[in-house]
C-alpha positions as CSV (number, residue, x, y, z in Angstrom):
1,M,-34.8,28.2,-28.2
2,R,-34.0,27.4,-32.1
3,K,-37.9,28.4,-32.0
4,K,-37.8,31.6,-30.6
5,T,-34.5,32.5,-32.4
6,A,-35.9,31.5,-35.8
7,I,-39.1,33.7,-34.9
8,R,-36.6,36.8,-33.7
9,A,-35.0,36.6,-37.1
10,A,-38.1,36.8,-39.0
11,L,-39.2,39.9,-37.1
12,L,-35.8,41.3,-37.4
13,S,-36.0,41.0,-41.0
14,L,-39.6,42.7,-41.1
15,L,-38.6,45.2,-39.1
16,A,-35.5,46.0,-41.1
17,L,-37.9,45.9,-44.3
18,A,-40.0,48.6,-43.3
19,L,-37.7,51.2,-41.9
20,L,-35.1,51.0,-45.0
21,A,-36.3,52.4,-48.0
22,A,-37.4,49.3,-50.9
23,V,-33.8,49.5,-52.5
24,Y,-32.3,47.7,-49.7
25,V,-33.2,44.1,-49.1
26,V,-31.9,42.6,-45.8
27,Y,-31.6,39.1,-45.0
28,V,-31.8,37.8,-41.4
29,F,-31.0,33.9,-40.7
30,A,-31.3,32.2,-36.9
31,S,-28.9,30.0,-37.8
32,W,-25.9,29.7,-39.9
33,R,-26.7,26.1,-40.5
34,R,-29.9,27.2,-42.0
35,L,-27.9,29.4,-44.8
36,P,-28.8,28.3,-48.2
37,D,-26.2,27.5,-50.9
38,N,-27.7,29.6,-52.9
39,L,-27.7,32.8,-50.9
40,P,-28.8,35.5,-52.7
41,L,-25.4,38.0,-51.9
42,E,-25.4,40.1,-55.2
43,V,-25.7,43.2,-52.6
44,A,-23.4,46.0,-52.4
45,S,-22.1,44.3,-48.7
46,A,-23.0,41.6,-46.4
47,V,-21.9,41.7,-42.4
48,Q,-21.9,38.9,-39.7
49,T,-21.3,38.9,-36.0
50,G,-21.0,35.8,-34.5
51,G,-18.1,33.2,-34.1
52,V,-15.2,32.4,-37.0
53,E,-17.0,29.2,-38.2
54,V,-19.8,31.5,-39.1
55,G,-18.1,34.4,-40.6
56,K,-15.9,31.5,-42.7
57,E,-19.6,30.4,-44.0
58,V,-20.8,33.7,-44.8
59,M,-17.7,34.8,-46.3
60,S,-17.5,31.7,-48.3
61,K,-20.9,31.9,-49.7
62,A,-20.0,36.0,-50.0
63,A,-17.4,35.2,-52.6
64,K,-19.6,33.7,-55.1
65,H,-21.0,36.7,-55.9
66,L,-17.5,38.5,-55.1
67,T,-19.8,40.2,-52.2
68,P,-17.2,42.3,-50.1
69,V,-18.1,41.4,-46.1
70,T,-17.8,43.2,-42.6
71,L,-17.4,40.6,-40.2
72,E,-16.8,40.9,-36.4
73,L,-15.6,37.8,-34.8
74,G,-14.6,38.1,-31.3
75,G,-11.8,36.1,-29.4
76,K,-10.4,36.0,-25.8
77,S,-9.9,39.9,-25.1
78,P,-7.0,40.0,-22.9
79,C,-6.8,42.5,-19.7
80,I,-3.2,43.5,-18.6
81,V,-2.6,45.2,-15.3
82,D,0.8,46.1,-14.6
83,R,2.2,47.4,-11.1
84,T,1.7,51.0,-11.8
85,A,-2.2,50.6,-12.5
86,R,-4.4,52.2,-10.0
87,L,-5.6,48.7,-8.7
88,D,-9.0,49.8,-7.0
89,L,-10.0,51.5,-10.3
90,A,-9.0,49.1,-12.4
91,A,-10.6,46.2,-10.5
92,K,-14.1,48.6,-10.8
93,R,-13.4,48.6,-14.2
94,I,-12.6,44.9,-15.1
95,V,-15.4,44.0,-13.2
96,F,-18.2,46.2,-15.1
97,G,-16.5,44.7,-18.2
98,K,-16.5,41.2,-17.4
99,L,-19.6,41.1,-16.0
100,L,-21.9,43.7,-18.2
101,N,-24.6,41.0,-19.4
102,C,-23.1,38.2,-17.5
103,G,-19.9,38.1,-19.8
104,Q,-21.5,37.5,-22.7
105,T,-20.5,40.0,-24.9
106,C,-17.9,39.9,-27.7
107,V,-15.5,42.6,-26.4
108,A,-15.7,41.1,-22.5
109,P,-12.7,41.3,-20.9
110,D,-11.7,37.1,-21.3
111,Y,-8.5,36.5,-19.2
112,L,-6.5,38.6,-16.7
113,L,-2.8,39.1,-17.4
114,I,-0.9,40.6,-13.9
115,D,1.9,41.7,-12.7
116,R,2.7,39.0,-10.1
117,R,3.5,41.9,-7.9
118,V,0.2,43.2,-7.8
119,K,-1.8,40.1,-7.8
120,D,-3.1,39.2,-4.5
121,R,-4.2,42.8,-4.0
122,F,-5.5,43.4,-6.4
123,L,-7.9,40.0,-6.5
124,E,-9.3,41.5,-3.2
125,Y,-10.3,44.7,-5.3
126,V,-12.2,42.2,-7.7
127,K,-13.5,40.3,-5.2
128,R,-14.8,43.2,-3.4
129,W,-16.0,45.7,-6.4
130,I,-18.7,42.0,-7.4
131,T,-19.8,42.3,-4.2
132,V,-20.5,46.0,-3.9
133,M,-22.1,45.7,-7.8
134,Y,-23.8,42.3,-7.4
135,G,-24.5,41.5,-3.8
136,Q,-23.3,38.8,-1.3
137,N,-25.1,36.1,-3.7
138,P,-25.7,37.7,-6.9
139,L,-27.7,34.3,-7.7
140,D,-30.3,36.4,-5.9
141,N,-29.8,39.5,-7.6
142,D,-32.4,40.3,-10.4
143,G,-30.1,42.7,-12.1
144,Y,-27.4,39.8,-12.7
145,V,-28.4,38.1,-15.8
146,R,-28.3,34.5,-16.5
147,M,-27.0,32.6,-19.8
148,V,-29.1,32.6,-22.9
149,N,-29.6,29.2,-22.6
150,R,-28.7,25.6,-21.2
151,K,-26.1,24.7,-23.7
152,H,-24.5,28.0,-22.8
153,F,-24.8,27.3,-19.0
154,D,-23.4,23.9,-19.7
155,R,-20.1,25.3,-21.4
156,V,-19.2,27.4,-19.0
157,M,-19.7,25.3,-16.1
158,G,-17.6,23.1,-17.7
159,L,-14.6,25.3,-17.7
160,I,-14.5,26.1,-14.3
161,D,-11.9,23.8,-12.5
162,P,-12.9,23.5,-8.6
163,E,-9.0,23.4,-7.8
164,K,-8.4,26.9,-9.4
165,V,-11.5,28.8,-8.0
166,V,-10.8,31.3,-5.3
167,F,-14.4,33.1,-5.9
168,G,-17.7,32.2,-6.5
169,G,-17.2,29.0,-9.3
170,K,-21.2,27.9,-8.7
171,G,-24.5,28.0,-10.6
172,D,-27.8,27.1,-10.4
173,W,-29.1,25.0,-13.0
174,S,-32.8,26.1,-12.8
175,T,-32.1,29.3,-13.1
176,L,-29.5,29.0,-15.6
177,K,-27.0,31.6,-13.5
178,I,-23.3,31.2,-12.5
179,Q,-21.6,32.9,-9.8
180,P,-19.2,35.4,-10.6
181,T,-16.0,33.4,-10.5
182,I,-12.8,34.1,-10.5
183,L,-9.7,31.6,-11.2
184,D,-6.2,31.6,-10.0
185,N,-2.9,29.8,-11.0
186,V,-4.7,29.4,-14.5
187,T,-2.0,28.0,-17.4
188,P,-1.9,28.2,-20.8
189,E,-2.8,24.3,-21.3
190,D,-6.4,24.7,-19.2
191,P,-9.6,24.2,-21.4
192,V,-10.5,27.9,-19.8
193,M,-7.7,29.3,-22.2
194,G,-8.5,27.4,-25.1
195,E,-12.0,29.5,-26.0
196,E,-13.7,32.3,-25.8
197,I,-15.3,31.9,-22.5
198,F,-18.1,34.4,-23.0
199,G,-19.4,33.8,-19.3
200,P,-19.0,35.8,-15.9
201,V,-15.4,34.1,-15.3
202,L,-12.3,35.5,-15.2
203,P,-8.8,32.8,-15.3
204,V,-5.9,34.7,-13.7
205,L,-2.8,34.2,-15.5
206,T,0.9,36.4,-13.7
207,F,4.1,37.8,-16.0
208,D,7.0,39.6,-14.4
209,R,7.4,41.7,-17.1
210,V,4.9,43.8,-19.6
211,E,7.3,42.7,-22.1
212,E,5.8,38.6,-21.2
213,A,2.4,39.7,-21.4
214,A,2.9,41.2,-24.6
215,A,5.1,38.3,-25.8
216,F,2.0,36.0,-24.7
217,V,-1.0,38.1,-26.5
218,N,0.7,37.9,-29.6
219,A,1.5,34.6,-29.2
220,R,-2.0,33.9,-29.9
221,P,-4.5,35.2,-32.3
222,R,-5.6,38.5,-32.9
223,P,-8.0,39.1,-30.1
224,L,-11.4,41.9,-30.9
225,A,-10.3,43.9,-28.0
226,L,-7.6,44.5,-25.6
227,Y,-7.6,46.3,-22.3
228,L,-4.8,47.8,-20.8
229,F,-3.9,49.4,-17.3
230,S,-1.5,51.3,-16.7
231,Q,0.0,54.4,-15.9
232,D,3.5,54.2,-17.5
233,K,3.3,55.7,-21.0
234,K,6.2,53.6,-21.8
235,V,4.2,50.4,-21.7
236,Q,1.1,51.9,-22.9
237,E,3.3,52.5,-26.4
238,L,4.8,49.0,-26.0
239,F,1.0,47.1,-26.0
240,L,-0.5,49.8,-28.4
241,R,2.3,49.7,-30.7
242,R,3.4,46.0,-31.2
243,A,0.0,44.0,-30.1
244,S,-2.4,43.8,-32.9
245,F,-6.3,43.7,-31.8
246,G,-9.2,45.2,-33.3
247,G,-9.6,47.7,-30.3
248,G,-9.5,48.6,-27.1
249,C,-8.8,50.8,-24.2
250,V,-6.4,52.2,-21.9
251,N,-7.5,52.2,-18.2
252,D,-11.1,51.0,-18.9
253,T,-13.2,48.3,-20.6
254,I,-15.9,48.5,-22.9
255,V,-16.3,51.9,-23.5
256,H,-14.5,52.0,-27.0
257,L,-17.2,50.7,-28.8
258,A,-19.8,53.3,-27.0
259,T,-18.6,56.1,-29.3
260,S,-19.4,57.0,-32.7
261,R,-16.7,58.5,-33.9
262,M,-14.3,55.2,-34.1
263,P,-15.1,52.8,-35.9
264,F,-15.4,49.3,-34.3
265,G,-14.2,45.9,-36.2
266,G,-11.5,43.2,-35.7
267,V,-8.3,42.1,-37.1
268,G,-7.4,38.6,-38.7
269,G,-9.0,36.0,-36.4
270,S,-11.3,38.4,-34.8
271,G,-12.8,39.6,-37.8
272,M,-12.3,42.6,-40.8
273,G,-13.8,45.4,-41.5
274,G,-15.3,48.0,-39.3
275,Y,-18.6,50.5,-38.8
276,H,-19.9,52.7,-35.9
277,G,-20.8,56.1,-37.0
278,K,-19.6,57.7,-40.4
279,A,-17.3,54.3,-40.6
280,S,-20.5,52.5,-40.8
281,F,-21.9,55.1,-43.8
282,D,-18.0,54.5,-45.5
283,T,-18.2,50.6,-45.1
284,F,-21.5,50.4,-46.5
285,S,-20.6,52.7,-49.5
286,H,-18.8,52.8,-52.3
287,Q,-16.6,55.9,-52.9
288,K,-16.7,56.1,-56.5
289,S,-14.3,58.5,-58.6
290,I,-15.0,60.9,-61.0
291,V,-13.0,63.3,-63.2
292,K,-15.0,66.0,-64.7
293,K,-12.5,68.1,-67.3
294,S,-12.9,71.4,-69.0
295,T,-13.2,71.4,-72.8
296,L,-11.7,74.3,-73.4
297,V,-8.2,73.7,-73.5
298,D,-6.6,70.1,-74.7
299,L,-3.3,69.9,-74.2
300,P,-2.2,68.1,-77.3
301,I,1.4,66.5,-75.8
302,R,-0.5,63.5,-74.4
303,Y,-1.8,62.0,-78.0
304,A,0.6,60.0,-80.3
305,P,3.0,60.6,-82.0
306,Y,4.8,60.7,-79.2
307,T,7.9,62.5,-80.7
308,P,11.2,63.2,-78.6
309,A,10.1,66.6,-77.9
310,K,6.9,65.5,-76.3
311,S,9.0,62.9,-74.3
312,K,11.0,65.6,-72.7
313,L,8.1,67.6,-71.8
314,L,6.2,64.7,-70.4
315,R,9.2,64.1,-68.3
316,L,9.5,67.8,-67.3
317,F,6.2,67.6,-65.8
318,L,6.3,64.0,-64.4
319,R,9.4,65.4,-62.5
């Protein structure tokens, strides 16, 4: 796998150099552990997408040259469902977002926070939509992708507590596929809540009041994305104003990063800076401030000596 990754990195570098003008230099590395100490980052901007440790390494090397960085790092993106949500549609859209590329996207809904009063009914909708989209046995569905490698297959399988599985829970070592899995009665201390899942496993936690859900989110590292399903405008306002996250959706998942009209990026532990569309141009450009003055008029008031009369006039101008 490492050899294949290195080959892909080399091909991406060649492709970028072929497509971009000669004044641009692009470096693509297969592994952050192979970043050279003299990483040539005397460039206008550096961009990295990956994990937090990778981001720290890139930022550390960029700092030697005072190179600005844009980091898109990920994290545990919460999905909140309150009792006013359209449960069937919410389940459909959450299944789409969670199982897109088998959960291997940086903005996948990581865990579900749901009002206790609607949890059981909602989970039945989730199970139904998984079956509708991927069949009775997703492991036999050619449209259901596998985990990227054996290491991550084993890691995600290790996060599944058999005693908390209410749907799925099995994996096929030979194909590296893992069933869409729902874990119920999960606690914040469970291993599945200790890291970004990056796989088709959905832990379920409950709340009695939406304020509890907001406090739960805010007590954890700021996520790259947040998804809220609610018809209540006050609840929407609560999360949009009080929760800190990179970006997200109200009554949908994933699609906020599909538009070129908004920047995409994280905050805090989930990254810094943003790109996509015009935001990419702004991120990778320097806004050069220039004043072009006329030579026809030159007010003497700004020049020394600064007499009491000049000071009085300056105060009038500066009011």
